[in-house]
N, C-alpha and C positions, 0 to 999 in steps of 0.2 A: 541439718534438720532444725526447724525453727521452734525450739522449745525453750530458748534462752538458757541453754545448758552449756557445760564445759566440754562435753564429749558427745560425739555422734553415737558411739556404741560403748557400753560397759559390759564386759564379759566376766561372769563369775565362774571360776573353775580353771584348773591348770592343765587339762589333758588334751586329747586329740581334737575333740569338738571345739574347745575353746581356742586352741591354736589355729585351726583351720578358719574359724570365724574371724579372728584377729588379722590373719594374713589376708583374707578376702577384703576386709574393710580397709586395710592399709594399701592394698593394691588399687583400690578404687579411690584413693586419696582422702579417705575419711579418717577422722580422729577416733582412736580406740584405746581403751585401757583394759588390761586384764588383771583381775583381782584373784589372788590365791592365798589360802590360809595354810596350806601344807607344802609338800615338795612339788616343785614344778615338774610337769610330765604326766600327772594323773596316774590312773590305774595301770595302764599298759606298760610304761617304762619302769615304774617303781615297784609294783606288787603283782603285776599280771603277766602279760605276754613275755616280756624280755626276761625277767628273773625265772619264771617257770620253765620257759623253753630252753634256757641255758642249762638249768639243772636237769631237765629231761634229756638233753643232748649228752650230758655227762653220764647220766644213769644208763642211757642206751649204749654208750661206748663201752661201759663196763660189762653190760649184759651181752653185747656182741662178742666180747673177748671170752666170756664164759661159755657161750653157745656157738662158737666158731664152727661153721659148716665145712671148713677146709682143713682136714687133718694134716695135710702136707705143709701147711703154713701155720704152725702152732702159735697160740697166743695165751697170755695169762692175765689174771685180774687179781690184784692184791686187796688188802683192806681199804676201806673208804676213809679218807680224811675229810670229814664233813666241814670242818673249820676252814680248810683250804678251798673247798668248793664254794662255800658261802662267801668267802673273801673275793674269789674270782668273780662270782655273780655280782657282788656289790660294786666291784671296780667297773664292770661293764655298765651297770645301771647309772653310776655317777658320770661315766664318760658320755653316755647317750643323753642323759638329762641335760648336760651342758651343750653338746653338739647339736642335738635335735630340738631343743626347746629354748634354753637361755640364749645361745648364739643366734638362733633364728629370730627371736624377738628383737635382738639388737640389730640384726641385718634389716629387718622390716621397719624398725624405728618405732615400735609401739611400747608403751610403758607396761611393765609388770609390777604390780603393787602388792606387797605382802600385807595381809590383814584379814580379819573376820568380817564378812559381809552379811548384812541382813536388810530386809525391806522394812521400812517403818510406815510406808503408805504406798498406794499404787504407782506413785511417780518418783519415789525417792529411795535410793539405796544408801545405807550407812555402812561405812567401813571403819571399824575401830572407833565408833562414835562420831566420825566426820561424814557429813552428807556428801554423797557423790551423785550428781544429777546428770543424766544422759538422755539423749533423744530416744534411745531404745536400749533395752537390756537383754542379755542372753544368759540364761541359766544353763551351765554345763558342768555341774558339780559331780557327775558320775554316780557310781554305786559302790556299795560295800557288801561284804559277805552277809547273807541273811541268816539269822539264827532262828531255828524253828521253835515253836512252842511245844517242846518235847519234855514230858515229865521226867524229872531228875537231872536234866541237863545242867541246870543252874547249880547243882550240887557237886559237879565234877569239873576238873580242869580239862578243857578241850582246846584243840587247835583249829584254826581256820586256814584257808588257802594262803592268807597273808603270813600268819605266824609260823606255819609249817615250813616256809622257805627261809626262816630265820634260825632253825634248829642247827646247833653245832654238834650235837650228839644224836646219833640215830637211836630210835627206840628199838627194843627187842622185837616188838610186835605192834601192829597198828590196825585199828578198826576205822574204816571210812564210811560215813553215812552219806549216801548220794551217788548215783550212777550216771550223772550228766557229765558234761565236758570236764569240769573242774575235778570232780570226784574220781572219774576214770583216769585222767592224766596223773593226778596225785597218787592214786593207788599203784599204778604201774611204775611211777617214778621211784617210790620207796621200795617196791618189790625188787626193782632192778638194782637198787643199792644194797640189797641183802636183808631187807626187813620182811618179817612174816606178816602178810597183809590179808585182811578180810574186808570185802566191800559189801555193804548192806544197801540194797536198793536195786531197782531195775537197771540193768546195764545198757547204756546208750539208748534210752527210751525213744528217741526221735529218729534213730537210724533205720534204714531199710532192713526188714527182718532177715533177708539173706546175708547181709553184712554183719548184723548184730550177732547172729548165731556163730559166724566165723570168729568174731571178736571174743565171744565166750570161750571158744576153744583156745585162742591165743592166751587168754588169761589163765586158763587151766594149765596150759603148757608152761606158763611163767610161774606157776605155783600160787597164784592169787585165788583165794576162795571167794566165790561170789554167791551171796545169799540174796536172791531176788524177792525180798519181802520188805514191807514197811517197818521201820523202827517204831516201836510203841513206847519204850521208855529206856532210860539210862540209869545205871547205878554203879556204885563202887564195887570192885571185885578184887580182893587182896590188895596188891600194890598197883592195880590198874583199873580198868573200867569194863563194864559189861553192857552190851546193847541187847535188849529183849525185843524180838520181832513180833509181828502180828500173830504168828502161829505159836508163839511161846518159846521159840528157839533162843538160846542164850549164846551170844557171841562175845568172847572176851579178848582183850588186848592190853598191852602196856600203855598205849596212848589212844586217844580218840580224835579224829579229824572230821569236822562237820562241813560238808560241801553240798548244801541243799538249795543253792541259788543265791541271788543277790537282791538287795533292796536299794531304793533310791537314797542318795546321800543329800538330804535336805535339812538335816538337823541344824538348828540355829539360824537358818535362812529366813524363817518366818514368811513362807510363801502365802499363808492365809492373809497376812496384812496387806499383801499386794493384790489380793483378789485372784490368786492363781490356784486353780482347782487341781487336785490330784485324783487319779483313778482308784478303783477299789483295792489295788495292790500298793498304793502309795507313790506311784510314779507320776511325774508331772504330765498332765494331759495336754496334748498339742494337736493341732489340725494338720492337714497334709502339707502345709507350708511352714510348719514348726512353730506356729504361733500359739501362745497359751490363752487362757480366758481373760487375761489382761492384754489389751490391744498393743501395749508398749513393751511387752515382755515376750521373748521367744525362748525356746528351750531346745536342746539337742544332746544327743549322746545317750549314755546309759541311764541318766536320770529320767528319761522319758519312757523307759521300758522297751526301747527299740532293740533289735538284735545286737548283742553286746560284743561287738568287734570294733577295733579301733578304726578300721577303714569305713565302717558304717557311721561311727561317730563323726569322723572328719567330713564325710559327705553331708551329713545333717548339719554340721556346723557351717559349712559353706552355704548351704541352702538358707539356713536361718539368717546369716549375715546379709546375704543377697536380698532377702525379702524385707528384713528389718530396715535396711538402708535404701530400699527402693531401687536397687541396681538392676538394670535390664528392663526389657519391654514387657515382660509378663512374669507373674510369680513362679518361682522355681519349686520343684519337688524332688525328693529322693527317688530315683528309679531303682527298684530292687530286683529288676529282671536279671536272672542268672547269678544272683548273689552267691559267692562261694563261702564255704564254712570248712574249717579243718580242726579235727581233734588230733593233737600231737602225741598220740600213742605210737607204739612201735609194733606192727605197721600203723601208719596213719589212717584215720577214718575221715573221709572228706566228701563234700557234695557241692553241687552247683545246680541252681534251679529248684524245681519242686519235686516232692516225693510222689510215689504212685498213689498213696492215699489222698494227698492234696489234689492231684490231677483228677481223680475220680470225683472228689467233692466239688471241683470247679466245672464238672460236666464234660470233661474230655473223654473221648473214646481212645484209650491209650494202649500201646503195646510196649512190652519190656523184653530185654535180653540181658542175660547174666553170663559173663565170661569168667571162668575160673582162672586164677593166676598160673595154674599149671599149663595153660595154653598161651602164656605170654613169655616170649623168649628171654626178655630181660630178667624176669623172675626166676627162670630156670638157671640162667647164668649165675645169678646171685645166690642160688640154693635157698631161696625164700619164696615159697609158693603159697603161703598162708594168706588167703584173701581172694577178692573178686572185684569185678567192676560191673556195675549195672547201668544200663542206658534206658531211658524212658522217652518214648516218642508219641506224637499225635498220630493215631492210626489213620486219620483222614488225609493229613498233609505230609506226614513223615518228618515234621519239624521236631527237633530235639527239645524236650521239655525239662529234662533233668539228667544229671550224671552223678553217680554215687560210687565210691571206691573205698576198699580196704586194701591198702598196698603201701609198700615203701615208696615215698615220693607221691602219695595220692594228692597232697596239696598242690604239687607242681602240675599235675594233670588238670586240676580244676581251673587253672588260668586259661588253658585251651578250651575247656568245656564252657567257661563263661563267655569267651569270645564267640563260640559256636552258637550258644543260646541267644546272645545279644544280636548276632547277625542273622538270626532266623535260619540257620543251616539245617538241612535235612540229614537223615541217616545216610542217604546216598551221597550227599556232599562230603560227609565225614569219611565214608568208606573209600572214596576216590581221591581224598586229599593226601598229599605227601606226609609221611610220618617217618622220622629217622629210625632206622632199624637198631634194635637192641637198646631201646629206651622204654621206660615205663609209660611214657606218654603215647607210645605206639598202641597201647591197649585200647585207647579211645577209637582208633581206626578199626582195630580187630573186632571190638564188640559191635561197632556199627555194621560191620560186614555180616554179622549174624542175622541181621534183618533181611539180607539178600539170600542167604543160604544158612541152614541150621548147623551145618558141620563147620568146625574151625578150618581155616586155611592153612597152607604150609607156612614155613617161617617167613618167607619173603613175598608171598602171593597176596 
């Protein structure tokens, strides 16, 4: 790029969007430098997906031992050694940070520069006081736990999703504010480790109502108290905390975990100096091509307020680098068709495509079918029939619009669902496509069959 600069692309951020952009630039033969001020790997590997899911897996293993449905094969679960679990988690994080980030950067030959980056004008980035000029810039700094403006919160010690995973001693009891992905996962994680948990907030607010109701029963079975009200204030209570809800209900616990969403991590970057606008929530505003209001600056990943999944961040990073460097014949865009989402509760809550409410808002005439897990042979074999799968189709064409499931392995089902939606398959296509018997993925074929006949089929029909 002819700007008289040292780099074609300078990327600010250490995570999935940043790495995908740097790899894209390197593959195209362009010069690229990645600047990071913290740990390489970003949210996912350091404080998000990897550490939370390994602790969730540990907690689920203990819970399965305690709730073993096979009395002929007895199991036991002893006391939790949280220090050992956290050490195991940290070992995995360190290993993946090296293998999937540091070693990858070395393999592709781009520089990773440690330092604090900020814009001093629309054309110049400064790293630890030294100007770094590039033809194009990419902001991929991610997001951090959002702290709500809740009266009394600043007067108590509280946990976030990040600090909660650093605990080496389990609290006696825990109050979680927030019923979204993070709050729900964290609430069940600590409950399965033996903590008395109360969740304040609407449980899984974006889930299909048929599945959210079943998840409420799962939480009740697990001993998690769910108070589906807004938190109005927080105060000290003895040696712990109390959350007062909108109805005046008082919920107490030994510790408090705040999980009410995430906010853009742009502190210290001085985006205003670069003429980069943010939206009303503080996320960096981008167009369909990931370009900001500064024509030389692109942004990708969680910092833009896009769906906060590492695979979405990576896709946006690739698109941003492609467009910033003029690679290809036409501007690229992220295609969100059939995008999968997974909440790693036990059982998992997962989806691909759109919800029934979204379909109606988009003008579709749609039909839905819901298959209870009691009609799925794999669930019967596992002695775990809590859950269901819902399939949403265009009533005019039969094309699959969305698949939603609460089931063990629901996330695995969503890969097939995403393929079906991307390929434009109909419910008849799904109903007549091979599905291996005694798998949870077979439920996709079975629920599609309900569009042809209302009664469930036999095991193999």
